[in-house]
TORKOL-4160 file (C-alpha; in steps of 0.2 Angstrom, whole numbers, padded with zeros to 4 digits, m for minus):
273
<pt num="1" X="m0194" Y="m0118" Z="0063"/>
<pt num="2" X="m0179" Y="m0108" Z="0069"/>
<pt num="3" X="m0170" Y="m0124" Z="0074"/>
<pt num="4" X="m0173" Y="m0131" Z="0057"/>
<pt num="5" X="m0166" Y="m0115" Z="0048"/>
<pt num="6" X="m0151" Y="m0116" Z="0059"/>
<pt num="7" X="m0147" Y="m0134" Z="0054"/>
<pt num="8" X="m0150" Y="m0130" Z="0036"/>
<pt num="9" X="m0137" Y="m0116" Z="0037"/>
<pt num="10" X="m0125" Y="m0127" Z="0047"/>
<pt num="11" X="m0127" Y="m0140" Z="0033"/>
<pt num="12" X="m0123" Y="m0127" Z="0020"/>
<pt num="13" X="m0108" Y="m0121" Z="0029"/>
<pt num="14" X="m0102" Y="m0140" Z="0030"/>
<pt num="15" X="m0105" Y="m0142" Z="0011"/>
<pt num="16" X="m0095" Y="m0126" Z="0007"/>
<pt num="17" X="m0081" Y="m0133" Z="0018"/>
<pt num="18" X="m0080" Y="m0150" Z="0008"/>
<pt num="19" X="m0080" Y="m0141" Z="m0008"/>
<pt num="20" X="m0068" Y="m0127" Z="m0004"/>
<pt num="21" X="m0061" Y="m0127" Z="0014"/>
<pt num="22" X="m0053" Y="m0110" Z="0011"/>
<pt num="23" X="m0069" Y="m0101" Z="0006"/>
<pt num="24" X="m0078" Y="m0108" Z="0021"/>
<pt num="25" X="m0065" Y="m0102" Z="0033"/>
<pt num="26" X="m0064" Y="m0085" Z="0025"/>
<pt num="27" X="m0082" Y="m0083" Z="0027"/>
<pt num="28" X="m0080" Y="m0082" Z="0045"/>
<pt num="29" X="m0068" Y="m0067" Z="0044"/>
<pt num="30" X="m0075" Y="m0050" Z="0048"/>
<pt num="31" X="m0062" Y="m0042" Z="0036"/>
<pt num="32" X="m0068" Y="m0031" Z="0022"/>
<pt num="33" X="m0060" Y="m0023" Z="0008"/>
<pt num="34" X="m0069" Y="m0006" Z="0005"/>
<pt num="35" X="m0068" Y="0004" Z="m0011"/>
<pt num="36" X="m0074" Y="0022" Z="m0011"/>
<pt num="37" X="m0076" Y="0033" Z="m0026"/>
<pt num="38" X="m0086" Y="0048" Z="m0024"/>
<pt num="39" X="m0104" Y="0042" Z="m0018"/>
<pt num="40" X="m0101" Y="0025" Z="m0025"/>
<pt num="41" X="m0094" Y="0012" Z="m0013"/>
<pt num="42" X="m0090" Y="m0007" Z="m0016"/>
<pt num="43" X="m0087" Y="m0019" Z="m0001"/>
<pt num="44" X="m0079" Y="m0037" Z="m0003"/>
<pt num="45" X="m0076" Y="m0050" Z="0010"/>
<pt num="46" X="m0062" Y="m0062" Z="0007"/>
<pt num="47" X="m0075" Y="m0075" Z="0004"/>
<pt num="48" X="m0083" Y="m0066" Z="m0010"/>
<pt num="49" X="m0066" Y="m0062" Z="m0018"/>
<pt num="50" X="m0060" Y="m0080" Z="m0017"/>
<pt num="51" X="m0076" Y="m0086" Z="m0026"/>
<pt num="52" X="m0074" Y="m0074" Z="m0041"/>
<pt num="53" X="m0072" Y="m0082" Z="m0058"/>
<pt num="54" X="m0057" Y="m0070" Z="m0061"/>
<pt num="55" X="m0048" Y="m0077" Z="m0046"/>
<pt num="56" X="m0030" Y="m0082" Z="m0052"/>
<pt num="57" X="m0015" Y="m0090" Z="m0045"/>
<pt num="58" X="m0001" Y="m0077" Z="m0047"/>
<pt num="59" X="0017" Y="m0079" Z="m0045"/>
<pt num="60" X="0027" Y="m0064" Z="m0042"/>
<pt num="61" X="0046" Y="m0067" Z="m0046"/>
<pt num="62" X="0052" Y="m0054" Z="m0033"/>
<pt num="63" X="0040" Y="m0048" Z="m0020"/>
<pt num="64" X="0047" Y="m0031" Z="m0013"/>
<pt num="65" X="0039" Y="m0034" Z="0004"/>
<pt num="66" X="0045" Y="m0051" Z="0007"/>
<pt num="67" X="0062" Y="m0049" Z="m0003"/>
<pt num="68" X="0059" Y="m0065" Z="m0013"/>
<pt num="69" X="0047" Y="m0075" Z="m0025"/>
<pt num="70" X="0029" Y="m0078" Z="m0018"/>
<pt num="71" X="0014" Y="m0085" Z="m0025"/>
<pt num="72" X="m0004" Y="m0079" Z="m0021"/>
<pt num="73" X="m0023" Y="m0081" Z="m0025"/>
<pt num="74" X="m0027" Y="m0064" Z="m0032"/>
<pt num="75" X="m0040" Y="m0055" Z="m0041"/>
<pt num="76" X="m0037" Y="m0040" Z="m0055"/>
<pt num="77" X="m0039" Y="m0023" Z="m0047"/>
<pt num="78" X="m0045" Y="m0016" Z="m0063"/>
<pt num="79" X="m0059" Y="m0029" Z="m0063"/>
<pt num="80" X="m0064" Y="m0023" Z="m0045"/>
<pt num="81" X="m0064" Y="m0005" Z="m0050"/>
<pt num="82" X="m0073" Y="m0007" Z="m0067"/>
<pt num="83" X="m0090" Y="m0003" Z="m0060"/>
<pt num="84" X="m0084" Y="0012" Z="m0050"/>
<pt num="85" X="m0079" Y="0030" Z="m0057"/>
<pt num="86" X="m0062" Y="0028" Z="m0052"/>
<pt num="87" X="m0055" Y="0037" Z="m0068"/>
<pt num="88" X="m0063" Y="0054" Z="m0061"/>
<pt num="89" X="m0049" Y="0055" Z="m0047"/>
<pt num="90" X="m0031" Y="0059" Z="m0049"/>
<pt num="91" X="m0026" Y="0046" Z="m0037"/>
<pt num="92" X="m0032" Y="0031" Z="m0027"/>
<pt num="93" X="m0027" Y="0032" Z="m0009"/>
<pt num="94" X="m0024" Y="0015" Z="m0002"/>
<pt num="95" X="m0025" Y="0015" Z="0016"/>
<pt num="96" X="m0018" Y="0000" Z="0027"/>
<pt num="97" X="m0025" Y="m0005" Z="0044"/>
<pt num="98" X="m0009" Y="m0001" Z="0052"/>
<pt num="99" X="m0009" Y="0018" Z="0047"/>
<pt num="100" X="0002" Y="0016" Z="0031"/>
<pt num="101" X="m0007" Y="0027" Z="0017"/>
<pt num="102" X="m0001" Y="0026" Z="m0001"/>
<pt num="103" X="m0006" Y="0039" Z="m0015"/>
<pt num="104" X="m0007" Y="0028" Z="m0031"/>
<pt num="105" X="m0009" Y="0039" Z="m0047"/>
<pt num="106" X="m0024" Y="0033" Z="m0056"/>
<pt num="107" X="m0015" Y="0032" Z="m0072"/>
<pt num="108" X="m0005" Y="0018" Z="m0065"/>
<pt num="109" X="m0021" Y="0008" Z="m0063"/>
<pt num="110" X="m0027" Y="0011" Z="m0081"/>
<pt num="111" X="m0024" Y="m0002" Z="m0094"/>
<pt num="112" X="m0006" Y="m0005" Z="m0100"/>
<pt num="113" X="0010" Y="m0005" Z="m0090"/>
<pt num="114" X="0012" Y="m0014" Z="m0074"/>
<pt num="115" X="m0003" Y="m0025" Z="m0069"/>
<pt num="116" X="m0011" Y="m0022" Z="m0051"/>
<pt num="117" X="m0019" Y="m0036" Z="m0042"/>
<pt num="118" X="m0027" Y="m0038" Z="m0025"/>
<pt num="119" X="m0021" Y="m0054" Z="m0016"/>
<pt num="120" X="m0032" Y="m0062" Z="m0004"/>
<pt num="121" X="m0026" Y="m0072" Z="0011"/>
<pt num="122" X="m0034" Y="m0088" Z="0015"/>
<pt num="123" X="m0035" Y="m0089" Z="0034"/>
<pt num="124" X="m0032" Y="m0107" Z="0033"/>
<pt num="125" X="m0015" Y="m0105" Z="0024"/>
<pt num="126" X="m0010" Y="m0087" Z="0030"/>
<pt num="127" X="0005" Y="m0079" Z="0022"/>
<pt num="128" X="0022" Y="m0079" Z="0031"/>
<pt num="129" X="0026" Y="m0066" Z="0042"/>
<pt num="130" X="0037" Y="m0052" Z="0036"/>
<pt num="131" X="0056" Y="m0053" Z="0040"/>
<pt num="132" X="0058" Y="m0048" Z="0058"/>
<pt num="133" X="0040" Y="m0043" Z="0060"/>
<pt num="134" X="0025" Y="m0052" Z="0069"/>
<pt num="135" X="0013" Y="m0050" Z="0055"/>
<pt num="136" X="0012" Y="m0053" Z="0037"/>
<pt num="137" X="0004" Y="m0045" Z="0021"/>
<pt num="138" X="m0014" Y="m0051" Z="0024"/>
<pt num="139" X="m0029" Y="m0050" Z="0023"/>
<pt num="140" X="m0028" Y="m0040" Z="0006"/>
<pt num="141" X="m0012" Y="m0034" Z="m0003"/>
<pt num="142" X="m0010" Y="m0023" Z="m0018"/>
<pt num="143" X="0005" Y="m0030" Z="m0028"/>
<pt num="144" X="0010" Y="m0028" Z="m0046"/>
<pt num="145" X="0015" Y="m0040" Z="m0061"/>
<pt num="146" X="0028" Y="m0033" Z="m0071"/>
<pt num="147" X="0032" Y="m0018" Z="m0060"/>
<pt num="148" X="0046" Y="m0013" Z="m0071"/>
<pt num="149" X="0035" Y="m0008" Z="m0085"/>
<pt num="150" X="0028" Y="0008" Z="m0074"/>
<pt num="151" X="0043" Y="0010" Z="m0063"/>
<pt num="152" X="0033" Y="0005" Z="m0048"/>
<pt num="153" X="0042" Y="0009" Z="m0032"/>
<pt num="154" X="0042" Y="m0001" Z="m0016"/>
<pt num="155" X="0029" Y="0010" Z="m0006"/>
<pt num="156" X="0016" Y="0007" Z="m0019"/>
<pt num="157" X="0015" Y="m0011" Z="m0014"/>
<pt num="158" X="0002" Y="m0010" Z="0000"/>
<pt num="159" X="0000" Y="m0024" Z="0013"/>
<pt num="160" X="m0014" Y="m0025" Z="0026"/>
<pt num="161" X="m0026" Y="m0015" Z="0015"/>
<pt num="162" X="m0042" Y="m0009" Z="0023"/>
<pt num="163" X="m0049" Y="0004" Z="0010"/>
<pt num="164" X="m0045" Y="0012" Z="m0007"/>
<pt num="165" X="m0052" Y="0029" Z="m0010"/>
<pt num="166" X="m0053" Y="0041" Z="m0025"/>
<pt num="167" X="m0045" Y="0058" Z="m0021"/>
<pt num="168" X="m0038" Y="0073" Z="m0029"/>
<pt num="169" X="m0019" Y="0074" Z="m0029"/>
<pt num="170" X="m0008" Y="0076" Z="m0014"/>
<pt num="171" X="m0002" Y="0093" Z="m0020"/>
<pt num="172" X="m0020" Y="0099" Z="m0022"/>
<pt num="173" X="m0025" Y="0092" Z="m0005"/>
<pt num="174" X="m0010" Y="0099" Z="0003"/>
<pt num="175" X="m0002" Y="0114" Z="m0006"/>
<pt num="176" X="0012" Y="0115" Z="0007"/>
<pt num="177" X="0020" Y="0100" Z="m0001"/>
<pt num="178" X="0022" Y="0109" Z="m0017"/>
<pt num="179" X="0040" Y="0115" Z="m0020"/>
<pt num="180" X="0032" Y="0129" Z="m0032"/>
<pt num="181" X="0035" Y="0133" Z="m0051"/>
<pt num="182" X="0052" Y="0142" Z="m0047"/>
<pt num="183" X="0059" Y="0125" Z="m0039"/>
<pt num="184" X="0072" Y="0116" Z="m0051"/>
<pt num="185" X="0068" Y="0101" Z="m0060"/>
<pt num="186" X="0079" Y="0091" Z="m0048"/>
<pt num="187" X="0069" Y="0098" Z="m0033"/>
<pt num="188" X="0053" Y="0094" Z="m0042"/>
<pt num="189" X="0059" Y="0077" Z="m0044"/>
<pt num="190" X="0063" Y="0075" Z="m0026"/>
<pt num="191" X="0045" Y="0081" Z="m0022"/>
<pt num="192" X="0037" Y="0068" Z="m0032"/>
<pt num="193" X="0048" Y="0054" Z="m0024"/>
<pt num="194" X="0044" Y="0061" Z="m0007"/>
<pt num="195" X="0025" Y="0059" Z="m0010"/>
<pt num="196" X="0028" Y="0041" Z="m0017"/>
<pt num="197" X="0041" Y="0035" Z="m0005"/>
<pt num="198" X="0039" Y="0045" Z="0011"/>
<pt num="199" X="0022" Y="0051" Z="0012"/>
<pt num="200" X="0014" Y="0033" Z="0015"/>
<pt num="201" X="0022" Y="0033" Z="0032"/>
<pt num="202" X="0027" Y="0052" Z="0036"/>
<pt num="203" X="0018" Y="0068" Z="0036"/>
<pt num="204" X="0026" Y="0085" Z="0031"/>
<pt num="205" X="0022" Y="0101" Z="0038"/>
<pt num="206" X="0004" Y="0093" Z="0043"/>
<pt num="207" X="0002" Y="0086" Z="0026"/>
<pt num="208" X="m0002" Y="0068" Z="0023"/>
<pt num="209" X="m0014" Y="0054" Z="0031"/>
<pt num="210" X="m0002" Y="0042" Z="0038"/>
<pt num="211" X="0000" Y="0040" Z="0057"/>
<pt num="212" X="0015" Y="0028" Z="0056"/>
<pt num="213" X="0030" Y="0040" Z="0057"/>
<pt num="214" X="0035" Y="0058" Z="0063"/>
<pt num="215" X="0031" Y="0073" Z="0053"/>
<pt num="216" X="0047" Y="0078" Z="0044"/>
<pt num="217" X="0043" Y="0096" Z="0043"/>
<pt num="218" X="0035" Y="0100" Z="0061"/>
<pt num="219" X="0040" Y="0106" Z="0073"/>
<pt num="220" X="0057" Y="0107" Z="0064"/>
<pt num="221" X="0062" Y="0102" Z="0046"/>
<pt num="222" X="0072" Y="0086" Z="0048"/>
<pt num="223" X="0087" Y="0093" Z="0038"/>
<pt num="224" X="0090" Y="0106" Z="0052"/>
<pt num="225" X="0094" Y="0092" Z="0065"/>
<pt num="226" X="0100" Y="0078" Z="0053"/>
<pt num="227" X="0117" Y="0080" Z="0042"/>
<pt num="228" X="0117" Y="0074" Z="0025"/>
<pt num="229" X="0127" Y="0059" Z="0029"/>
<pt num="230" X="0115" Y="0056" Z="0043"/>
<pt num="231" X="0100" Y="0057" Z="0033"/>
<pt num="232" X="0107" Y="0045" Z="0020"/>
<pt num="233" X="0111" Y="0033" Z="0034"/>
<pt num="234" X="0094" Y="0033" Z="0042"/>
<pt num="235" X="0086" Y="0029" Z="0026"/>
<pt num="236" X="0098" Y="0015" Z="0021"/>
<pt num="237" X="0098" Y="0007" Z="0039"/>
<pt num="238" X="0088" Y="0017" Z="0052"/>
<pt num="239" X="0095" Y="0005" Z="0066"/>
<pt num="240" X="0112" Y="0012" Z="0062"/>
<pt num="241" X="0107" Y="0030" Z="0068"/>
<pt num="242" X="0094" Y="0027" Z="0081"/>
<pt num="243" X="0082" Y="0013" Z="0088"/>
<pt num="244" X="0068" Y="0010" Z="0100"/>
<pt num="245" X="0057" Y="m0006" Z="0104"/>
<pt num="246" X="0042" Y="0001" Z="0094"/>
<pt num="247" X="0053" Y="0006" Z="0078"/>
<pt num="248" X="0045" Y="0001" Z="0062"/>
<pt num="249" X="0054" Y="0010" Z="0048"/>
<pt num="250" X="0063" Y="m0002" Z="0036"/>
<pt num="251" X="0079" Y="0001" Z="0027"/>
<pt num="252" X="0079" Y="0006" Z="0009"/>
<pt num="253" X="0093" Y="m0001" Z="m0001"/>
<pt num="254" X="0100" Y="0008" Z="m0017"/>
<pt num="255" X="0091" Y="m0006" Z="m0028"/>
<pt num="256" X="0074" Y="m0001" Z="m0021"/>
<pt num="257" X="0078" Y="0019" Z="m0019"/>
<pt num="258" X="0093" Y="0023" Z="m0030"/>
<pt num="259" X="0106" Y="0035" Z="m0024"/>
<pt num="260" X="0101" Y="0049" Z="m0035"/>
<pt num="261" X="0082" Y="0048" Z="m0030"/>
<pt num="262" X="0088" Y="0048" Z="m0012"/>
<pt num="263" X="0099" Y="0064" Z="m0015"/>
<pt num="264" X="0083" Y="0072" Z="m0024"/>
<pt num="265" X="0073" Y="0069" Z="m0009"/>
<pt num="266" X="0086" Y="0077" Z="0003"/>
<pt num="267" X="0087" Y="0092" Z="m0010"/>
<pt num="268" X="0068" Y="0094" Z="m0009"/>
<pt num="269" X="0067" Y="0094" Z="0010"/>
<pt num="270" X="0082" Y="0106" Z="0011"/>
<pt num="271" X="0072" Y="0118" Z="m0001"/>
<pt num="272" X="0057" Y="0117" Z="0009"/>
<pt num="273" X="0065" Y="0122" Z="0025"/>
């Protein structure tokens, strides 16, 4: 009986492969996309996502991770979240398998503005590797259609996703990030930009969840050992300031991080020292 059941299962897998080879191969993957919101959890395999009726072919004219046009098979993130109480939370924390952790305001995932998608990699036709990297965006990738509608920034495109979790705002979880009510509008603008662009890789004075880059507040505030010009150069082209074999920080051009935003981040860090 057990042998007969095994043969039936094998035949089913072969039939799936004949109908859709990508789905059959994806079924063998152990990767899971996990969505956690309060006491409710949703878990999806690549095969499950690739079989959804709302799976679409999506063309991104300019993918910030690859620096060029890309095409994906993707499902609408709003549809994946629709059965979960995500609107109760201030942010959706998107954690990648490599330690990158983005804090995405829930309002960006609501109707209107930029449209968030979860792209799903087909193991039979993997996405290309990132420039100068040994890996690509898979297996799951948060990307945006019409990002300009909501001023989506580069660190809000998240590759190698493992989990999406509903959270309180970063300032509520880590009060040491808050510049305070007495801070100028420009300092607070820098604070917001820091949370969006820097916190996904760096911590600050212990605040943050990422394990990618160094803490920019401990044991010493970065602006105490970096000149203003040195800080700007490090952000624009890290290898122009320092480099080592395991270095992962990319450069942020002025088209991705405008000069005025970079100056506001610097002002915020100096204010916090």
